[in-house]
C-alpha positions in Angstrom: 0.3 -0.2 0.1 3.2 2.1 0.1 2.2 3.3 -3.3 -1.0 4.4 -2.7 -0.4 6.5 0.3 2.2 8.4 1.7 3.2 10.0 5.5 2.4 13.3 6.6 4.7 14.5 8.8 2.8 17.6 9.9 -0.8 15.3 10.3 1.1 12.2 11.9 -0.8 10.1 9.2 -0.6 8.3 6.0 -2.6 10.1 3.5 -4.2 8.6 0.2 -1.4 9.6 -2.7 -3.1 8.2 -5.8 -1.4 8.2 -9.1 -3.9 7.4 -11.3 -7.7 8.1 -11.1 -9.8 5.9 -9.0 -11.3 4.3 -11.7 -8.4 3.4 -13.5 -7.2 1.4 -10.3 -8.7 -2.6 -10.4 -11.2 -3.5 -8.4 -9.2 -5.5 -6.0 -6.8 -2.7 -5.8 -9.6 -0.4 -5.1 -10.5 -2.4 -2.1 -7.0 -2.9 -0.7 -6.8 1.2 -0.7 -10.0 1.2 0.9 -9.5 -1.2 3.5 -5.7 0.5 3.9 -7.6 3.9 4.8 -10.2 2.5 6.8 -7.3 1.3 9.1 -6.1 4.8 9.0 -9.1 6.8 9.1 -9.7 4.7 12.3 -6.6 6.0 14.3 -7.4 9.6 13.6 -9.3 10.2 16.5 -6.5 8.6 18.5 -4.1 11.1 16.7 -6.4 14.0 17.8 -6.7 12.9 21.2 -2.5 13.0 21.4 -2.7 16.3 20.0 -5.3 17.5 22.5 -2.9 16.4 25.5 -0.3 18.4 23.8 -2.5 21.4 23.7 -3.5 21.0 27.1 0.1 20.5 28.3 1.1 23.5 26.5 -1.6 25.9 28.1 -0.9 25.0 31.4 2.7 26.2 30.8 1.3 29.4 29.0 -0.8 30.1 32.1 2.4 30.2 34.3 4.3 31.7 32.0 5.8 35.2 32.6 8.0 35.7 29.8 6.2 37.4 26.9 8.3 36.1 24.1 7.7 32.6 25.0 3.9 33.1 25.8 3.8 34.1 21.9 5.8 31.0 21.1 3.5 28.8 23.3 0.4 30.4 21.7 1.6 29.9 18.4 2.4 26.3 19.0 -0.9 25.9 20.3 -2.6 27.1 17.2 -0.4 24.8 15.0 -1.7 21.8 16.8 -5.3 22.8 16.6 -4.6 23.8 12.8 -3.4 20.1 12.8 -6.5 18.8 14.8 -8.7 20.6 12.3 -6.9 19.2 9.1 -7.3 15.6 10.8 -11.0 16.3 11.4 -11.4 16.8 7.7 -9.7 13.9 6.2 -11.8 11.8 8.9 -15.2 13.5 7.6 -14.2 13.8 3.9 -13.4 10.4 3.8 -16.2 8.8 5.7 -18.5 8.1 2.6 -15.3 6.9 0.5 -14.9 4.3 3.4 -18.5 3.3 3.6 -17.6 1.7 0.1 -15.7 -1.0 2.0 -18.7 -2.5 3.3 -20.6 -2.8 0.4 
């Protein structure tokens, strides 16, 4: 499946990276891709929980931080983690209908 997915370091998951149009793949390959995606998709809520834990830790640091520059850095890091979470939810929801094809 490596040929059909690439690891996104920012998101921390593999995402589809298809070299051809969906219809050009055989039914067997389509099924394999969908099954692999379903496994990845199932791990997204756990990945989000990890990132939320990081946000909570950074927010705790922020509440005790007196250095303005460090506070700005923590805010930037929190915003980036929140952005990653948002993108993960988009991947999770956008492909929900596609993942439903696995069961048909």
